[in-house]
N, C-alpha and C positions, 0 to 999 in steps of 0.2 A: 346785852350780850349779842343780839342779832345785828346791831350796828357794827360791832367789832368783827363779826363773822362775814359781813357782806364783802363781796369781791368786786372791785371796780376794773374798768378797762386799764387804768394805770397799773393796777396790781398784775394784771395779765401780761402787760408789756414788760413789766419789771421781772417777770418770772424767768425770762431768758432773752439775752440779747440776740440770739439766733432764731427767735420765734417766727420772724417773717420768712415765709417760704417764697423764693423768687417766682413771680408770675403765677403763683397758685393761691396765695392767701396766707392764712395764719394757722400754725400747727398747735394743737393742744399738747402741752408738754406732759400731760398725764397719760392720754390714750393714743397720742400721735396722729389723730385724725386731722385733716386739713379743712379749713373753713374759708370761704371767700372774703369775709369781712370780720373786723373785730367784734361787731355787734352779734354776728352769727356765732362766733366763738364764745362770747359771753353768755348767750342764750343756751348754748350747748352745755357749758359748765353749770349753769343754774339748774338745768333740767336733766342732766345725765343720770341722776338717780332713777328716773322713770325708765331708763334703758337697762337697769339692773346693776349699775356701778355708779360711782360718784367721783368725777373729776374735781368737783367742788372741794372735796376733802383734801385733795392734793394742793390746790391753790390756797385753801384756808390755812393749811399747815405751813405752807411757805410764808404766807403773810404773818402768821404768828411768830415764826422764826425770825423774819426780818424785823418785826417790832421788838422782839426780845433783844436781838443784836443791837438795834439802834439805841435802846435804853441802856444797855451795857456800855456802849461807846460813849453815851452822854455822861454816864456815871464815872467813867474812867478819864474823861477829858478834864483838864484843869479848869476850874472855875475862876475866870479872871475878869 
């Protein structure tokens, strides 16, 4: 279960095509804070619960929705 819940940099980038903030860094789509690197954004997401909220829940939920949508699309596509 923890493997399925892990969030990668790829997941973060997929969260929004507008995530890159010009000349500033990367914006967390959950709390809107800006971080200078993808690594710092990923660390923020992993440890945001220490600050009293959890951006990880937002990204985990997005990842679950993408996986569900992908499975539905695979099931709906003709097997040929």
